[in-house]
N, C-alpha and C positions, 0 to 999 in steps of 0.2 A: 504494499499499500504506499502510495506517495505521501510524503510528509512536508515537502517543500517543492516549489516550482523548479523544474530542472533548468530552465533558462536562467533563473535567478542564481542557482548554484554555479552554473558555468560563468555567469557574469562576475560573481564574487571571486571565483578562483582565477579568472583572467585578470581582474584588477590586482589581485595579490601578486600574480606572476610579473606584471608590469612594474610593480614597485620593488619587489625583493628577489626576483629571478626565478628561474625554472625549478631549481632543486627545492627551495623552500616552498614554492607554490605547489609542487606536486605532493609534498608531504602534508601541507595544509589541506589540499583537496581530499587526500586520503582520510585524514583525521575528521574533517568537516562532514564528509559523507557517512562516516562510520556510525555515529550514534543514531542517526535517523534511519539507517538501513539495517541495523543489527540488534537494537536493544528494545524495541517497542512492541508491546502486545496489547491488542484491544480487548477490553473486558466486556461482559454482557451489558453492563450499565452505560456503556459508551465512553467510559474513562480509559486512560491509557496507563498501563503498567510499564515501568521503565527499568530494565535490568541494569545493574551496575557494571556488567561485563561478564567475566567468567564465573560469577557467583549468581545463581538463579533466584535472586531476591531484589527487592526495590528498597534502597536506602533513601530516607527523606533528604539527607544531606546531598548524596551523590546525584539524585535525580534533579535537583535544582541546579547544581553546578554543571551537570551534563548539558543543560539547555542554555547556559549563559551565552555562548557565541551566537546563537540563533535569535536571541531577543533583539539584537541590533537590526534585524530585518523583518521582525513580526509585523511592523506597521505597513510593510510593502506587500506582504503575502498572507492573505486570509487563511490559506490552508495551514501555513506554519503557525499562525496565531491560534487557530483551532487546536492544533496539536499541543501547544503549550497550555492552553486553557484546560484541555482534558487531563493533562498530567497534574496541573494545579488542583483540579477538583478531586482527583484520586488522592493526592497528598492530604488535603483537608479531611477527607473521609477517614484516612488512616489515623490522623491526629485524634479525631473524635473516637476512633475505635480503641486506641490505647496511647495516650500522650507520653507514656514512659518508654515506648518501644522505638528502636532506631531503624529497624528493617522489617519488611513485611513480605508476605506471600501474595501471589495473584489471587488466591482463593483460600478457603479454610481447610487446607489440606495437611496441616500440622507438619509441614516441612521445616527444616532448620534445627535450631538448638532447643528441642523440646524437653531435654533432660535438665535444663537449668533450674535452680531453685529460685523461682520468682512466680508472680501471678501469670500463668500461661494462657495463651489463646492460639487456636489453630491458624489464625490469620497472621501470627507474628513469627517472623524468621528468627529474630534476636531481640531481646528486651534489655539491652544495655542503655541505661539512661544517660543521655548526653544533651546538655542544654542547647547546643547548636542544632540538634535534630528538630527542635521546635522553631528555631529562627529561620531556617531555610524555606519552609512552606510560606511563611509570611513574606520573605524576600521575593519569592517567585510571584506570588499573588500581586504584590505591590508593583513590582517591575512590569508585569504584563499590563496592569491598569495604566501605569504612568506612560508607557510607551505607546499603547494602542487606544487607550480610553475604554477598553472593554470592561464590562462588569459581570458578564455571564458566569464567570468562575467563582463569584463571590457569594453565592447563595447561602453557603454554610460558613462563611468567613467569620462572622461575628460570633457564632457559636464556638468555633475552633479557637478564636482569639481569646474568648473568656476562659476556655479550658486551659490555654497556655498561661495566661496571667495567673489564674488560680494555682496552677502547679508551681510556677516560679515563686509565688508567695509562700506556699508551703515549704519549698526547698530553701527559702531564706533561713528557715529554722529546722533544718533537716534532722538534727539530733533528737529533737523533741516532738516534731509535728508530722514527720513523714512515715508512711507505711511502706515505702519502696525498699525492697531488699533484693539482692542479687548474688547468687553463688553459682560457680561452674566448677565441677569437681574434676579431678585428674586433668588439670589444665595449668598452663603457666600462671604465675601470680598476676600477670597483667590482664588475665581474662576473668578475674573474679574480684569481689570486694571483701576486704578484711572485716573482722569483727562480726562474723556470722552474717555477712551480706550487708551490713549497715554502712561500711566504708570507713575511711579515716576520720578520726575525731576532729570536729570543727566547733568553732564558737560563732554565734551570729555576728554579722558585720554589715548587713544590708546587701551583700552579694548573694547570688543564688547558686546553690550547690549543684555539682555535676558528678555523677558516679564515674563516668568515663570521658575520655578526651575524644576529639574528632577522629582520632586514629582507631577508636574502639578499644584503646588500652585504658586501664583503670587510672584514675587520677591519683597522684601521690598526696595531695593536700586538700582536695575537695572543692576549692573555689578556683576555677579556671578563668584567668583574667581575660584572655581573648574571647572566650565564650561569653563572658559577662558583657564585654564591650559590644559584641554582636547582638546580644539580647537587648541592650539599651538602644541600639540603632533600630532594631525591628519593632520595639515598642513605640518608637516615634512614627514608624510606618503604620502600625496599627492605628495610632491616634489620627493620622492623616486620613486613612481610609474611612475611619469611623465618622470623622467630621464632614469630609467632602463627598463621600459616596453613600454611606449607610445612615446618615442623620442620627447617629447614636452618641450623644454627648457623654453619657455615663461611661460607655466603653472607652471613649477618648480620654476622659478624666482619669480612669483607672490606669490606662496605659501610660499616660504622662506622669502620674504619681510614682509608679513603679520605676519608670525610666530614670526619674530624678534620684530615687533612692540608690539604684545600682550605680549610676554615674558618680554620685558622691562617694559611694563605698570604694569604687575603683581608685578615686583620688586619694582616699584616706589609707586604704590597705593594699592597693595593687601597685604602688610606686615605691621602689626600693633603690638602694645604692647599687650601681653597677660596678663592673670590674675596675674602672678607673675612678670610681667615687661619684660620678655623675648620676643623677636620678634616671632610672629606666623603669619600664613596666616589668613586673615579675610575670612568670608564666602561670604559677599557681601559688596560693597562700591558703592558710587554714584558719585565720582569725585568732590564732593562739601564739603567733610569733614566727612560725615556720614559713619560709619562702623558698621558691624554686626559680632559679635563673637559668633559662634554656629557651629553646623554641623547637617546635615540631613541624614537619613538612605539611601535615594536614591542615586544612582551613576550616574554622578560623585559627589563625596563628597570630603571633605578634607581628610578624612580617607583613601580614595581609591587612592590618588595621585600616590603612587608607583605602584599600580596594573595597572593603566592607562598608565604608562610610563613617567610621568612627573618628578619623582625624585626617588632616591634610598630609600629603606625602612630604612636605617640608616642615612639619611640626617639629619643634626642637626636641621634645620628649620622645617622639617617635624616632627621630634621627639618631638620638643617643642609644635607644633600644636597638635600632637596626645595626649600628656599629658593633654592639656587644654580641648580637646573635649571628652575624655574618662573619664568623671567625672561630678560632679555637676555644674561646670562652664558652661557646655553646657546645655541649658534649655531643650533639648530633650533627655537627657540621663536619664535612669531610672534604679532602682534597686529593686528587689523583692526577694522572698524566693527561686525562681527557676532559676533566670537569672538576668543579668545586662548587659546593652548595650545601644546603640543609637536607639531612635525612631524617630518620625516625627510629625510635626503639621498636617500632612495629615490624621493621624489616631488618635484614642482617646488618651487623656493624659495618661502618665504612661506606655504606651505599648513599647515593644522592637521589633525590626525588625530582622527576620532571615537574610535578605540580609546584614544588617549592621554587624551582628555577623560574617557572612561568610567573609566579607571584613576585619574585625578586625583580623580574623585568617589568611587570605591570606597575610596580611601585617605585621604580627607578626614576630619577629626574633627568637622566641623560639619554638621548636617543642612541648613542654609541653603545651604551650598556644593554639596552634592549636588543640591539642587533647581535651583540656578542652572545647573549643567552640564546637567542633563536638559532644562531649557527651552531652553538653547542648542542642544543636539543636535536637538531637534524643530524648532526655528526655522531650522535650516541644512541641512535634508535636501533642499532644492531641490524640495519638493513631491512627492517620490517615495514618502514613507512608509517609506523604508528608509535605512540608514546607508551611507556610501561609504568608500573608503579614505582620502581626504583632500579638503579643499575650501579654496577661497580665502576667508579671513576677511572680505574686503571685498566678495566676490561669491560666495555659496555655490552659485550655479548653475554655477560653474566647479569641477568636481570630477573625481577619478580613480576608476575602477572603479564602474560602476553596480550591480554585483552582487558583494558582498563579505560572505560569511556571517560571518566572524569579527567584523566591526564590528557587524553586527546582534546577534550574541550578546552582545557586551560592553555594548551599549545595554540589552538585556534584563536582564543581570546587575545593572547600576546601578539600573534601575527597581525590580527585585525587592528590592534592598537598601533603597531609599528607602521602599518599601511594607511593610517588615518581613517579606517573604516569602523572603528569602535565608537559608535555614536552615543551610547548610553553609559554614563558614569554616575556613581552615587556620591552625592554631596556630603561633606563632612559634618554631619548633624549630631553625632553622638557624643562627642567629647566635651567635657567641662574641665579637662585637665590640661595644663600648659606646662611646657618645659622651661 
């Protein structure tokens, strides 16, 4: 089934080739076609189920990120806008089915991690609670409305937004108010939560708790700072949709109040002394004095804060954080003969992630830096014409996940940016913290 006008695809690919050459253009076209041609499944209710790639499940996070490069053309192609709308509706239905789940099945077939000790549903592939999993459906719904003016995907948005706000408020006091528990047995420590599934000990701060990171790895300290920054941005988007589309002042007020609490808590608890003594954002804190200085390749990350709309790319506090995490002070940064950049404890040590390289390019202030990263990504695809989850910077033929749609999408987003074809950017509306 077609998801985008073929003439539009050829026109975009030709425009890319004219600006950056045949080799980059060919890889771009391969990645750009991949998501639309390989990952979508129509469900009986007319919504679309979007595979993450080589895992037969739909992640709320990945399915939004996978559609990012297509949003720039949704106002030109009604078929493409319909596709995005149908994915958005599916996401909101999943949020209402279980707002603590991160990944879902196409139907109630009990596929996935059904032996985990948590409240199970046959619809849920995995129930690792990650604050960003609730941010991404709001981001997609807001982006589609802002770009196209469409509202047909918003019929359950207010209901889902209320569920999100209620959960985030409960998780501001996770230790005393939350019923969420998660344990996975006979698995690495990163796949389960300590203290019989309750997670690491935290104290209330105004931040909202997350059991797992965007990598699906357990948090070390409970309050993930980039996840909270993302939540603050998307609460502003909830308020905007509530006021301008839904005529729901109460929802807007609730969203704005929670956004202010989280933003203030980031300023108070999420800014720490960096390696050279300058203030930087921590990756995680617990409200009890423990902090973690690092960054992970998965988004939301500290590196991605301008891309998400939390701050400007030239914000002094962000720039200080960027300097700290793009180098050896970040334990997950790696350098090799063919590349250097941020990796993740989710993949083998010493690997670099194409997603993180793309984010580094998208948040760079110099065009030369964007082009260097694009050329690195093309040169390290192991001859596949597609991006992978991670690769070894000394030997790019050593990689994880041969089919990873999120990485393909991020490469396309970076190329579109370099070519002047990335028409939609998120304004820095989230931050009340300055360097």
